[in-house]
Each structure stands twice: as C-alpha cells, then as structure tokens.
N, CA, C and O atoms as a printed pandas DataFrame, in Angstrom:
     atom_number atom_name residue_name chain_id  residue_number  x_coord  y_coord  z_coord
0              1         N          UNK        A               1    9.150   16.348   46.077
1              2        CA          UNK        A               1   10.055   17.523   47.473
2              3         C          UNK        A               1   11.304   18.293   47.016
3              4         O          UNK        A               1   12.289   17.780   46.485
4              5         N          UNK        A               2   11.098   19.814   47.343
5              6        CA          UNK        A               2   12.034   20.674   46.965
6              7         C          UNK        A               2   12.253   21.137   48.360
7              8         O          UNK        A               2   11.464   21.282   49.294
8              9         N          UNK        A               3   13.779   21.367   48.232
9             10        CA          UNK        A               3   14.589   21.978   49.138
10            11         C          UNK        A               3   14.916   23.562   49.007
11            12         O          UNK        A               3   15.873   24.085   48.437
12            13         N          UNK        A               4   13.629   24.292   49.839
13            14        CA          UNK        A               4   13.678   25.746   49.484
14            15         C          UNK        A               4   15.052   26.435   50.495
15            16         O          UNK        A               4   15.092   26.458   51.725
16            17         N          UNK        A               5   16.114   26.961   49.516
17            18        CA          UNK        A               5   17.011   27.160   49.742
18            19         C          UNK        A               5   17.221   28.881   50.353
19            20         O          UNK        A               5   18.161   29.268   51.047
20            21         N          UNK        A               6   16.126   29.664   49.889
21            22        CA          UNK        A               6   16.122   30.792   50.042
22            23         C          UNK        A               6   16.477   32.055   50.900
23            24         O          UNK        A               6   16.988   33.159   50.708
24            25         N          UNK        A               7   15.777   31.105   52.282
25            26        CA          UNK        A               7   16.291   32.070   53.363
26            27         C          UNK        A               7   17.204   31.463   54.380
27            28         O          UNK        A               7   17.070   31.456   55.603
28            29         N          UNK        A               8   18.203   30.931   53.611
29            30        CA          UNK        A               8   19.731   30.149   54.326
30            31         C          UNK        A               8   20.150   31.009   55.418
31            32         O          UNK        A               8   20.284   32.230   55.328
32            33         N          UNK        A               9   20.393   30.154   56.673
33            34        CA          UNK        A               9   20.903   29.105   56.543
34            35         C          UNK        A               9   19.523   28.079   57.000
35            36         O          UNK        A               9   19.690   26.908   57.339
36            37         N          UNK        A              10   18.397   28.628   56.952
37            38        CA          UNK        A              10   16.972   27.440   56.899
38            39         C          UNK        A              10   16.919   27.177   55.568
39            40         O          UNK        A              10   16.952   27.953   54.613
40            41         N          UNK        A              11   16.830   25.939   55.616
41            42        CA          UNK        A              11   16.219   24.959   54.563
42            43         C          UNK        A              11   15.120   24.769   54.583
43            44         O          UNK        A              11   14.632   24.815   55.712
44            45         N          UNK        A              12   14.284   24.507   53.580
45            46        CA          UNK        A              12   12.381   24.282   54.028
46            47         C          UNK        A              12   12.423   23.268   53.310
47            48         O          UNK        A              12   12.757   23.277   52.125
48            49         N          UNK        A              13   12.065   22.221   53.999
49            50        CA          UNK        A              13   11.715   20.932   53.030
50            51         C          UNK        A              13   10.288   20.833   52.610
51            52         O          UNK        A              13    9.390   20.384   53.323
52            53         N          UNK        A              14   10.147   21.296   51.371
53            54        CA          UNK        A              14    9.044   21.670   50.692
54            55         C          UNK        A              14    7.963   19.935   50.089
55            56         O          UNK        A              14    7.598   20.213   48.946
56            57         N          UNK        A              15    7.640   19.054   50.304
57            58        CA          UNK        A              15    6.855   17.782   50.149
58            59         C          UNK        A              15    6.188   18.005   49.224
59            60         O          UNK        A              15    6.135   17.070   48.425
60            61         N          UNK        A              16    5.360   19.302   48.849
61            62        CA          UNK        A              16    4.473   19.820   48.575
62            63         C          UNK        A              16    4.512   20.647   47.314
63            64         O          UNK        A              16    3.535   21.245   46.862
64            65         N          UNK        A              17    5.595   20.635   46.837
65            66        CA          UNK        A              17    5.872   21.439   45.655
66            67         C          UNK        A              17    6.995   20.584   44.966
67            68         O          UNK        A              17    7.648   19.912   45.763
68            69         N          UNK        A              18    7.408   20.456   43.427
69            70        CA          UNK        A              18    7.470   19.674   42.509
70            71         C          UNK        A              18    8.763   20.540   41.940
71            72         O          UNK        A              18    8.670   21.763   41.832
72            73         N          UNK        A              19   10.184   19.709   41.523
73            74        CA          UNK        A              19   10.979   20.087   40.882
74            75         C          UNK        A              19   11.712   19.191   39.873
75            76         O          UNK        A              19   11.758   17.966   39.991
76            77         N          UNK        A              20   12.254   19.846   38.923
77            78        CA          UNK        A              20   12.670   18.657   37.652
78            79         C          UNK        A              20   13.895   18.188   38.320
79            80         O          UNK        A              20   14.365   17.100   37.988
80            81         N          UNK        A              21   14.773   19.303   39.736
81            82        CA          UNK        A              21   15.597   17.811   40.148
82            83         C          UNK        A              21   15.400   17.132   41.348
83            84         O          UNK        A              21   14.884   17.486   42.408
84            85         N          UNK        A              22   15.851   16.209   41.021
85            86        CA          UNK        A              22   15.601   14.980   42.153
86            87         C          UNK        A              22   15.877   15.502   43.795
87            88         O          UNK        A              22   16.690   16.339   44.189
88            89         N          UNK        A              23   14.913   14.703   44.568
89            90        CA          UNK        A              23   15.387   15.051   45.973
90            91         C          UNK        A              23   17.230   15.057   46.026
91            92         O          UNK        A              23   18.007   15.992   46.224
92            93         N          UNK        A              24   17.494   13.517   45.744
93            94        CA          UNK        A              24   18.814   13.011   46.463
94            95         C          UNK        A              24   20.131   14.280   45.323
95            96         O          UNK        A              24   21.299   14.514   45.634
96            97         N          UNK        A              25   19.561   14.710   44.364
97            98        CA          UNK        A              25   20.726   15.723   44.063
98            99         C          UNK        A              25   20.410   16.943   44.721
99           100         O          UNK        A              25   21.355   17.601   45.155
100          101         N          UNK        A              26   19.290   17.348   44.867
101          102        CA          UNK        A              26   18.850   19.028   46.306
102          103         C          UNK        A              26   20.172   18.684   46.835
103          104         O          UNK        A              26   21.224   19.226   46.496
104          105         N          UNK        A              27   20.020   17.604   47.819
105          106        CA          UNK        A              27   20.312   17.439   48.982
106          107         C          UNK        A              27   22.459   16.980   49.052
107          108         O          UNK        A              27   23.265   17.137   49.969
108          109         N          UNK        A              28   22.664   16.319   47.389
109          110        CA          UNK        A              28   23.863   16.625   47.340
110          111         C          UNK        A              28   24.621   18.121   46.977
111          112         O          UNK        A              28   25.797   18.398   47.210
112          113         N          UNK        A              29   23.578   19.008   46.328
113          114        CA          UNK        A              29   23.930   20.326   46.016
114          115         C          UNK        A              29   24.157   21.107   47.204
115          116         O          UNK        A              29   25.161   21.793   47.396
116          117         N          UNK        A              30   23.016   20.952   48.132
117          118        CA          UNK        A              30   23.241   21.367   49.673
118          119         C          UNK        A              30   24.508   21.277   50.083
119          120         O          UNK        A              30   25.261   22.218   50.337
120          121         N          UNK        A              31   24.731   20.150   50.142
121          122        CA          UNK        A              31   25.915   19.505   51.242
122          123         C          UNK        A              31   26.948   20.151   50.364
123          124         O          UNK        A              31   27.729   20.862   50.998
124          125         N          UNK        A              32   27.122   20.098   49.277
125          126        CA          UNK        A              32   28.706   20.538   48.487
126          127         C          UNK        A              32   28.615   21.999   48.526
127          128         O          UNK        A              32   29.511   22.599   47.933
128          129         N          UNK        A              33   27.699   22.693   49.116
129          130        CA          UNK        A              33   27.558   24.125   49.185
130          131         C          UNK        A              33   28.391   24.422   50.588
131          132         O          UNK        A              33   28.736   25.554   50.927
132          133         N          UNK        A              34   28.585   23.543   51.140
133          134        CA          UNK        A              34   29.204   23.698   52.566
134          135         C          UNK        A              34   29.183   24.524   53.590
135          136         O          UNK        A              34   30.092   24.702   54.401
136          137         N          UNK        A              35   28.166   25.021   53.557
137          138        CA          UNK        A              35   27.531   26.100   54.397
138          139         C          UNK        A              35   26.495   25.009   55.628
139          140         O          UNK        A              35   25.822   24.025   55.322
140          141         N          UNK        A              36   26.679   25.588   56.964
141          142        CA          UNK        A              36   25.960   25.263   57.698
142          143         C          UNK        A              36   24.635   25.506   57.694
143          144         O          UNK        A              36   24.323   26.543   57.107
144          145         N          UNK        A              37   23.733   24.861   58.178
145          146        CA          UNK        A              37   21.981   24.812   57.933
146          147         C          UNK        A              37   21.011   24.131   58.733
147          148         O          UNK        A              37   21.211   23.025   59.233
148          149         N          UNK        A              38   19.721   24.946   58.879
149          150        CA          UNK        A              38   19.221   24.054   59.872
150          151         C          UNK        A              38   17.301   23.246   58.779
151          152         O          UNK        A              38   16.449   23.888   58.164
152          153         N          UNK        A              39   17.366   22.243   58.951
153          154        CA          UNK        A              39   16.437   22.207   58.068
154          155         C          UNK        A              39   15.085   22.596   58.635
155          156         O          UNK        A              39   15.038   22.767   59.853
156          157         N          UNK        A              40   14.017   22.754   57.948
157          158        CA          UNK        A              40   12.606   23.453   58.696
158          159         C          UNK        A              40   11.597   22.668   57.858
159          160         O          UNK        A              40   11.524   23.071   56.698
160          161         N          UNK        A              41   10.643   21.440   58.234
161          162        CA          UNK        A              41    9.469   20.799   57.688
162          163         C          UNK        A              41    8.327   20.700   57.903
163          164         O          UNK        A              41    8.368   20.842   59.125
164          165         N          UNK        A              42    7.541   20.597   57.728
165          166        CA          UNK        A              42    5.694   20.110   57.964
166          167         C          UNK        A              42    6.054   18.968   57.610
167          168         O          UNK        A              42    6.967   18.711   56.826
168          169         N          UNK        A              43    4.982   17.809   58.469
169          170        CA          UNK        A              43    4.916   16.873   58.207
170          171         C          UNK        A              43    4.364   16.288   57.112
171          172         O          UNK        A              43    3.246   16.800   57.049
172          173         N          UNK        A              44    4.487   15.454   56.132
173          174        CA          UNK        A              44    4.689   15.273   54.501
174          175         C          UNK        A              44    2.992   14.450   54.320
175          176         O          UNK        A              44    2.440   13.586   55.001
176          177         N          UNK        A              45    2.572   15.184   53.114
177          178        CA          UNK        A              45    1.515   14.393   53.102
178          179         C          UNK        A              45    1.748   12.911   52.537
179          180         O          UNK        A              45    2.734   12.518   51.913
180          181         N          UNK        A              46    0.550   12.145   52.922
181          182        CA          UNK        A              46    0.418   10.489   52.399
182          183         C          UNK        A              46    1.196   10.564   51.554
183          184         O          UNK        A              46    2.349   10.237   51.837
184          185         N          UNK        A              47    0.957   10.923   50.481
185          186        CA          UNK        A              47    1.272   10.287   49.338
186          187         C          UNK        A              47    2.750   10.339   48.978
187          188         O          UNK        A              47    3.158    9.674   48.026
188          189         N          UNK        A              48    3.906   11.412   49.992
189          190        CA          UNK        A              48    5.169   11.203   49.719
190          191         C          UNK        A              48    5.232   10.269   50.281
191          192         O          UNK        A              48    6.129    9.760   49.609
192          193         N          UNK        A              49    4.941    9.307   51.264
193          194        CA          UNK        A              49    5.185    7.780   52.013
194          195         C          UNK        A              49    4.741    6.784   51.025
195          196         O          UNK        A              49    5.287    5.710   51.276
196          197         N          UNK        A              50    4.134    6.731   50.224
197          198        CA          UNK        A              50    4.005    5.896   48.879
198          199         C          UNK        A              50    5.265    5.704   48.151
199          200         O          UNK        A              50    5.260    5.979   46.951
200          201         N          UNK        A              51    6.293    5.294   48.672
201          202        CA          UNK        A              51    7.719    4.886   47.743
202          203         C          UNK        A              51    7.999    3.272   47.945
203          204         O          UNK        A              51    7.874    2.494   48.891
204          205         N          UNK        A              52    8.294    3.201   47.030
205          206        CA          UNK        A              52    8.449    1.651   46.459
206          207         C          UNK        A              52    9.344    1.099   47.477
207          208         O          UNK        A              52    9.525    1.926   48.370
208          209         N          UNK        A              53    9.953    0.029   47.660
209          210        CA          UNK        A              53   10.977   -0.175   48.341
210          211         C          UNK        A              53   12.017    0.094   47.836
211          212         O          UNK        A              53   12.831    0.666   48.561
212          213         N          UNK        A              54   12.442   -0.234   46.279
213          214        CA          UNK        A              54   13.695    0.415   45.635
214          215         C          UNK        A              54   13.709    1.857   45.946
215          216         O          UNK        A              54   14.744    2.273   46.468
216          217         N          UNK        A              55   12.382    3.033   45.638
217          218        CA          UNK        A              55   12.943    4.205   46.159
218          219         C          UNK        A              55   13.205    4.183   47.711
219          220         O          UNK        A              55   13.753    5.247   47.999
220          221         N          UNK        A              56   13.026    3.371   48.860
221          222        CA          UNK        A              56   13.280    3.826   49.618
222          223         C          UNK        A              56   14.785    2.796   50.295
223          224         O          UNK        A              56   15.323    3.004   51.382
224          225         N          UNK        A              57   15.183    1.716   49.292
225          226        CA          UNK        A              57   16.750    1.745   49.433
226          227         C          UNK        A              57   17.466    2.400   49.018
227          228         O          UNK        A              57   18.601    2.305   49.486
228          229         N          UNK        A              58   17.216    3.459   47.886
229          230        CA          UNK        A              58   18.128    4.768   47.277
230          231         C          UNK        A              58   18.273    5.738   48.244
231          232         O          UNK        A              58   19.339    6.253   48.580
232          233         N          UNK        A              59   16.819    6.055   48.829
233          234        CA          UNK        A              59   17.258    6.560   49.622
234          235         C          UNK        A              59   18.241    6.534   51.247
235          236         O          UNK        A              59   18.963    7.403   51.735
236          237         N          UNK        A              60   17.914    5.304   51.689
237          238        CA          UNK        A              60   18.934    4.681   52.526
238          239         C          UNK        A              60   20.167    4.603   52.162
239          240         O          UNK        A              60   21.053    4.958   52.941
240          241         N          UNK        A              61   20.430    4.162   51.010
241          242        CA          UNK        A              61   21.741    4.344   50.870
242          243         C          UNK        A              61   22.555    5.823   50.853
243          244         O          UNK        A              61   23.728    6.116   51.086
244          245         N          UNK        A              62   21.688    6.404   50.570
245          246        CA          UNK        A              62   22.236    8.196   50.410
246          247         C          UNK        A              62   22.264    8.802   51.400
247          248         O          UNK        A              62   23.155    9.650   51.458
248          249         N          UNK        A              63   21.446    8.682   52.467
249          250        CA          UNK        A              63   21.505    8.601   53.713
250          251         C          UNK        A              63   22.812    8.177   54.532
251          252         O          UNK        A              63   23.552    8.839   55.261
252          253         N          UNK        A              64   22.824    6.962   54.185
253          254        CA          UNK        A              64   24.167    6.657   54.527
254          255         C          UNK        A              64   25.426    6.937   53.996
255          256         O          UNK        A              64   26.467    6.821   54.642
256          257         N          UNK        A              65   25.350    7.342   52.710
257          258        CA          UNK        A              65   26.778    8.134   52.906
258          259         C          UNK        A              65   26.907    9.392   52.735
259          260         O          UNK        A              65   27.900   10.106   52.876
260          261         N          UNK        A              66   25.845    9.639   52.421
261          262        CA          UNK        A              66   25.703   11.144   53.492
262          263         C          UNK        A              66   25.750   11.617   54.685
263          264         O          UNK        A              66   25.855   12.789   55.048
264          265         N          UNK        A              67   25.644   10.381   55.471
265          266        CA          UNK        A              67   25.498   11.012   56.716
266          267         C          UNK        A              67   26.792   11.913   57.634
267          268         O          UNK        A              67   26.445   12.770   58.446
268          269         N          UNK        A              68   27.896   11.684   57.456
269          270        CA          UNK        A              68   28.778   12.402   57.483
270          271         C          UNK        A              68   28.674   14.015   57.891
271          272         O          UNK        A              68   28.715   14.732   58.890
272          273         N          UNK        A              69   28.500   14.110   56.348
273          274        CA          UNK        A              69   28.214   15.620   56.080
274          275         C          UNK        A              69   27.453   16.166   56.418
275          276         O          UNK        A              69   27.644   17.368   56.607
276          277         N          UNK        A              70   25.891   15.454   56.739
277          278        CA          UNK        A              70   25.058   15.762   57.270
278          279         C          UNK        A              70   25.662   16.426   58.770
279          280         O          UNK        A              70   25.754   17.639   58.963
280          281         N          UNK        A              71   26.058   15.342   59.802
281          282        CA          UNK        A              71   26.411   15.571   61.346
282          283         C          UNK        A              71   27.515   16.948   60.583
283          284         O          UNK        A              71   27.146   18.102   60.803
284          285         N          UNK        A              72   28.529   16.779   59.914
285          286        CA          UNK        A              72   29.098   18.247   60.102
286          287         C          UNK        A              72   28.166   19.536   59.418
287          288         O          UNK        A              72   28.325   20.743   59.599
288          289         N          UNK        A              73   27.429   19.032   58.808
289          290        CA          UNK        A              73   26.771   20.490   58.716
290          291         C          UNK        A              73   25.408   20.991   58.979
291          292         O          UNK        A              73   25.136   22.167   58.738
292          293         N          UNK        A              74   24.662   20.293   59.387
293          294        CA          UNK        A              74   23.062   20.153   59.836
294          295         C          UNK        A              74   23.234   20.906   61.084
295          296         O          UNK        A              74   24.345   20.765   61.593
296          297         N          UNK        A              75   22.335   21.740   61.759
297          298        CA          UNK        A              75   22.669   22.340   62.847
298          299         C          UNK        A              75   21.515   22.049   63.431
299          300         O          UNK        A              75   21.683   22.291   64.626
300          301         N          UNK        A              76   20.031   21.520   63.188
301          302        CA          UNK        A              76   19.167   20.895   63.505
302          303         C          UNK        A              76   17.756   20.653   62.879
303          304         O          UNK        A              76   17.505   21.393   61.928
304          305         N          UNK        A              77   17.090   20.037   63.122
305          306        CA          UNK        A              77   15.462   20.066   62.682
306          307         C          UNK        A              77   14.451   20.756   63.258
307          308         O          UNK        A              77   14.127   20.664   64.442
308          309         N          UNK        A              78   13.815   21.628   62.224
309          310        CA          UNK        A              78   12.534   21.950   63.206
310          311         C          UNK        A              78   11.463   21.568   62.136
311          312         O          UNK        A              78   11.453   21.567   60.905
312          313         N          UNK        A              79   10.350   21.164   63.348
313          314        CA          UNK        A              79    9.253   20.678   62.366
314          315         C          UNK        A              79    8.175   21.294   63.004
315          316         O          UNK        A              79    7.949   21.011   64.181
316          317         N          UNK        A              80    7.309   22.287   62.263
317          318        CA          UNK        A              80    6.088   22.597   61.984
318          319         C          UNK        A              80    5.126   21.649   62.565
319          320         O          UNK        A              80    5.253   20.425   62.576
320          321         N          UNK        A              81    4.247   22.266   62.999
321          322        CA          UNK        A              81    2.979   20.829   63.843
322          323         C          UNK        A              81    2.196   21.180   63.526
323          324         O          UNK        A              81    1.466   20.441   62.866
324          325         N          UNK        A              82    1.831   22.470   63.764
325          326        CA          UNK        A              82    0.504   23.426   63.860
326          327         C          UNK        A              82   -0.021   22.987   65.421
327          328         O          UNK        A              82    0.503   22.578   66.457
328          329         N          UNK        A              83   -1.595   23.381   64.864
329          330        CA          UNK        A              83   -1.941   23.002   67.152
330          331         C          UNK        A              83   -2.429   21.814   66.909
331          332         O          UNK        A              83   -3.045   21.376   67.881
332          333         N          UNK        A              84   -2.403   21.127   66.019
333          334        CA          UNK        A              84   -2.679   19.219   66.200
334          335         C          UNK        A              84   -1.781   18.775   66.652
335          336         O          UNK        A              84   -0.735   19.424   66.613
336          337         N          UNK        A              85   -1.811   17.508   67.259
337          338        CA          UNK        A              85   -0.742   17.132   67.890
338          339         C          UNK        A              85    0.252   16.312   67.204
339          340         O          UNK        A              85   -0.348   15.246   67.340
340          341         N          UNK        A              86    1.450   15.952   66.488
341          342        CA          UNK        A              86    1.776   15.546   65.401
342          343         C          UNK        A              86    1.637   13.857   65.307
343          344         O          UNK        A              86    1.870   13.193   66.317
344          345         N          UNK        A              87    1.343   13.365   64.355
345          346        CA          UNK        A              87    0.945   11.940   64.342
346          347         C          UNK        A              87    2.999   11.281   64.364
347          348         O          UNK        A              87    4.082   11.564   63.852
348          349         N          UNK        A              88    2.416   10.354   65.282
349          350        CA          UNK        A              88    3.866    9.543   65.630
350          351         C          UNK        A              88    4.632    8.802   64.551
351          352         O          UNK        A              88    5.774    8.372   64.715
352          353         N          UNK        A              89    4.173    8.724   63.828
353          354        CA          UNK        A              89    5.224    7.693   63.226
354          355         C          UNK        A              89    6.035    8.740   62.292
355          356         O          UNK        A              89    7.173    8.420   61.949
356          357         N          UNK        A              90    5.268   10.500   61.688
357          358        CA          UNK        A              90    6.579   11.516   61.725
358          359         C          UNK        A              90    7.162   11.935   62.968
359          360         O          UNK        A              90    8.209   12.420   62.540
360          361         N          UNK        A              91    7.198   12.059   64.030
361          362        CA          UNK        A              91    7.900   12.614   65.194
362          363         C          UNK        A              91    8.723   11.570   65.485
363          364         O          UNK        A              91    9.865   11.822   65.869
364          365         N          UNK        A              92    8.324   10.343   65.362
365          366        CA          UNK        A              92    9.299    9.387   65.426
366          367         C          UNK        A              92   10.659    8.870   64.654
367          368         O          UNK        A              92   11.686    8.233   64.886
368          369         N          UNK        A              93    9.742    9.824   63.181
369          370        CA          UNK        A              93   10.867    9.791   62.199
370          371         C          UNK        A              93   11.775   10.592   61.964
371          372         O          UNK        A              93   12.785   10.419   61.282
372          373         N          UNK        A              94   11.242   12.012   62.853
373          374        CA          UNK        A              94   11.865   13.488   62.614
374          375         C          UNK        A              94   13.038   12.858   63.892
375          376         O          UNK        A              94   14.214   13.221   63.860
376          377         N          UNK        A              95   12.518   11.890   64.971
377          378        CA          UNK        A              95   13.663   12.213   65.787
378          379         C          UNK        A              95   14.657   10.965   65.726
379          380         O          UNK        A              95   15.812   10.970   66.152
380          381         N          UNK        A              96   14.139   10.122   65.248
381          382        CA          UNK        A              96   15.115    9.150   64.336
382          383         C          UNK        A              96   16.297    9.935   63.631
383          384         O          UNK        A              96   17.476    9.594   63.723
384          385         N          UNK        A              97   15.863   10.960   62.961
385          386        CA          UNK        A              97   16.750   11.365   61.763
386          387         C          UNK        A              97   17.540   12.277   62.723
387          388         O          UNK        A              97   18.635   12.670   62.319
388          389         N          UNK        A              98   17.091   12.686   64.025
389          390        CA          UNK        A              98   18.071   13.847   64.574
390          391         C          UNK        A              98   19.182   12.816   65.514
391          392         O          UNK        A              98   20.347   13.204   65.605
392          393         N          UNK        A              99   18.873   11.824   66.031
393          394        CA          UNK        A              99   19.360   11.009   66.502
394          395         C          UNK        A              99   20.625   10.259   65.933
395          396         O          UNK        A              99   21.612    9.994   66.620
396          397         N          UNK        A             100   20.460    9.903   64.397
397          398        CA          UNK        A             100   21.644    9.523   63.889
398          399         C          UNK        A             100   21.935   10.806   63.145
399          400         O          UNK        A             100   23.154   10.958   63.226
400          401         N          UNK        A             101   21.676   11.291   62.811
401          402        CA          UNK        A             101   23.184   12.534   62.427
402          403         C          UNK        A             101   23.305   13.551   63.629
403          404         O          UNK        A             101   23.865   14.588   63.272
404          405         N          UNK        A             102   22.920   13.533   65.002
405          406        CA          UNK        A             102   23.682   13.759   66.263
406          407         C          UNK        A             102   23.153   15.166   66.027
407          408         O          UNK        A             102   23.954   16.093   65.908
408          409         N          UNK        A             103   21.906   15.356   65.957
409          410        CA          UNK        A             103   21.362   17.160   65.704
410          411         C          UNK        A             103   19.874   17.322   66.820
411          412         O          UNK        A             103   18.975   16.499   66.989
412          413         N          UNK        A             104   20.005   18.338   67.288
413          414        CA          UNK        A             104   18.197   18.089   68.314
414          415         C          UNK        A             104   17.484   18.307   66.934
415          416         O          UNK        A             104   18.062   18.542   65.873
416          417         N          UNK        A             105   16.018   18.181   67.141
417          418        CA          UNK        A             105   14.818   18.358   67.127
418          419         C          UNK        A             105   14.039   19.420   67.966
419          420         O          UNK        A             105   14.220   19.520   69.180
420          421         N          UNK        A             106   13.366   20.026   67.434
421          422        CA          UNK        A             106   12.071   20.935   67.886
422          423         C          UNK        A             106   11.252   21.209   67.076
423          424         O          UNK        A             106   11.392   21.734   65.971
424          425         N          UNK        A             107   10.134   20.777   67.727
425          426        CA          UNK        A             107    8.636   21.097   67.433
426          427         C          UNK        A             107    8.150   22.450   67.624
427          428         O          UNK        A             107    8.408   23.025   68.681
428          429         N          UNK        A             108    7.526   22.976   66.785
429          430        CA          UNK        A             108    7.037   24.286   66.770
430          431         C          UNK        A             108    5.221   24.367   66.295
431          432         O          UNK        A             108    4.605   23.532   65.633
432          433         N          UNK        A             109    4.828   25.335   66.747
433          434        CA          UNK        A             109    3.352   25.682   65.590
434          435         C          UNK        A             109    3.504   25.730   64.520
435          436         O          UNK        A             109    3.283   24.942   63.600
436          437         N          UNK        A             110    4.117   27.208   64.618
437          438        CA          UNK        A             110    3.997   27.521   63.078
438          439         C          UNK        A             110    5.319   28.240   62.465
439          440         O          UNK        A             110    6.350   28.384   63.122
440          441         N          UNK        A             111    5.180   28.612   61.305
441          442        CA          UNK        A             111    6.176   28.989   60.258
442          443         C          UNK        A             111    7.359   30.208   61.353
443          444         O          UNK        A             111    8.555   30.157   61.642
444          445         N          UNK        A             112    6.372   31.075   61.639
445          446        CA          UNK        A             112    7.467   32.229   62.433
446          447         C          UNK        A             112    8.081   31.414   63.616
447          448         O          UNK        A             112    9.288   31.653   63.637
448          449         N          UNK        A             113    7.699   30.475   64.689
449          450        CA          UNK        A             113    8.217   30.321   65.403
450          451         C          UNK        A             113    9.219   28.902   64.851
451          452         O          UNK        A             113    9.975   28.404   65.685
452          453         N          UNK        A             114    9.186   28.509   63.909
453          454        CA          UNK        A             114    9.889   27.634   63.146
454          455         C          UNK        A             114   11.485   28.616   62.777
455          456         O          UNK        A             114   12.606   28.239   63.117
456          457         N          UNK        A             115   11.123   30.113   61.895
457          458        CA          UNK        A             115   12.358   30.551   61.800
458          459         C          UNK        A             115   13.047   31.221   63.185
459          460         O          UNK        A             115   14.240   31.480   63.340
460          461         N          UNK        A             116   12.264   31.368   63.869
461          462        CA          UNK        A             116   13.213   31.808   65.414
462          463         C          UNK        A             116   13.776   30.953   65.923
463          464         O          UNK        A             116   14.924   31.174   66.310
464          465         N          UNK        A             117   13.172   29.637   66.115
465          466        CA          UNK        A             117   13.940   28.188   66.586
466          467         C          UNK        A             117   15.007   27.899   65.854
467          468         O          UNK        A             117   15.945   27.299   66.378
468          469         N          UNK        A             118   15.051   28.381   64.160
469          470        CA          UNK        A             118   15.788   27.490   63.441
470          471         C          UNK        A             118   17.110   28.512   63.673
471          472         O          UNK        A             118   18.265   28.236   63.995
472          473         N          UNK        A             119   16.617   29.508   63.446
473          474        CA          UNK        A             119   17.688   30.443   63.474
474          475         C          UNK        A             119   19.119   30.386   64.651
475          476         O          UNK        A             119   20.333   30.466   64.468
476          477         N          UNK        A             120   18.285   30.213   65.859
477          478        CA          UNK        A             120   18.602   30.337   66.974
478          479         C          UNK        A             120   19.632   29.029   67.142
479          480         O          UNK        A             120   20.597   29.153   67.897
480          481         N          UNK        A             121   19.370   27.539   66.291
481          482        CA          UNK        A             121   19.907   26.477   66.156
482          483         C          UNK        A             121   21.271   26.646   64.983
483          484         O          UNK        A             121   22.276   25.953   65.147
484          485         N          UNK        A             122   21.195   27.407   64.079
485          486        CA          UNK        A             122   22.044   27.860   63.093
486          487         C          UNK        A             122   23.404   28.800   63.886
487          488         O          UNK        A             122   24.577   28.715   63.524
488          489         N          UNK        A             123   22.837   29.784   65.166
489          490        CA          UNK        A             123   23.601   30.431   65.512
490          491         C          UNK        A             123   25.113   30.119   66.386
491          492         O          UNK        A             123   25.856   31.054   66.686
C-alpha cells in the first residue's frame, strides 16, 4: 500500500503500489505533517484483505492510537467505484471508517470526479 501525497490535499491510497515504507509509517508521516487532507481510494484488490490476525490487530491498534489526529486532519474519504456497484463489504468498511473518524464518505465514478469532490471536501 502506498499513500500518494503528490496531489495534496488529496491523498491517494494506492493498494496496488508497493513501497519500502510500511503503511503505518506512511500514515504517521502524513499525520505528522499536520496539514488537512482528503483520502481518495479505489476498492482494494482481494490480496490486500489477506491479512493475518496479527496484522489486523496491529492496524486496529494504530487506528485507535491515531483516531484523534485523523479526526482533526482528515476532511473526508472519496471512493472511486467505477461503473459497477461497490462490493458491500468494502462499502460498509468505508462508511464505518467515516463514522469512526467523523468525516463524510463520498462514492464517485472516476478519478476526475474524485478530484472535484475531494477538493470540495478539503475547502
């Protein structure tokens, strides 16, 4: 997973891209920057969900530790779903994240729409 910050305040979660920096460290770095942002993502490929119970535990603990900083900096989540209906588990996960952090979640068709919606959330 790669958090692409090149189009800030939009931060693209790219599950199909790899990096030497663990996701948890990337998230810490994003939050340490202290700048408001909007997360933009596509549904994750199936292999991303193949986490071990220990990996899920680590991710859950990090989320718990970072929740307040996420609440203060994240302005929303935009999910690019394309032309097909989004799989229910992913939709529920995105909506659950939005509720836990207290941010709006928007579902859009493509990256152009995601950019427009994301920038409006960031304003």
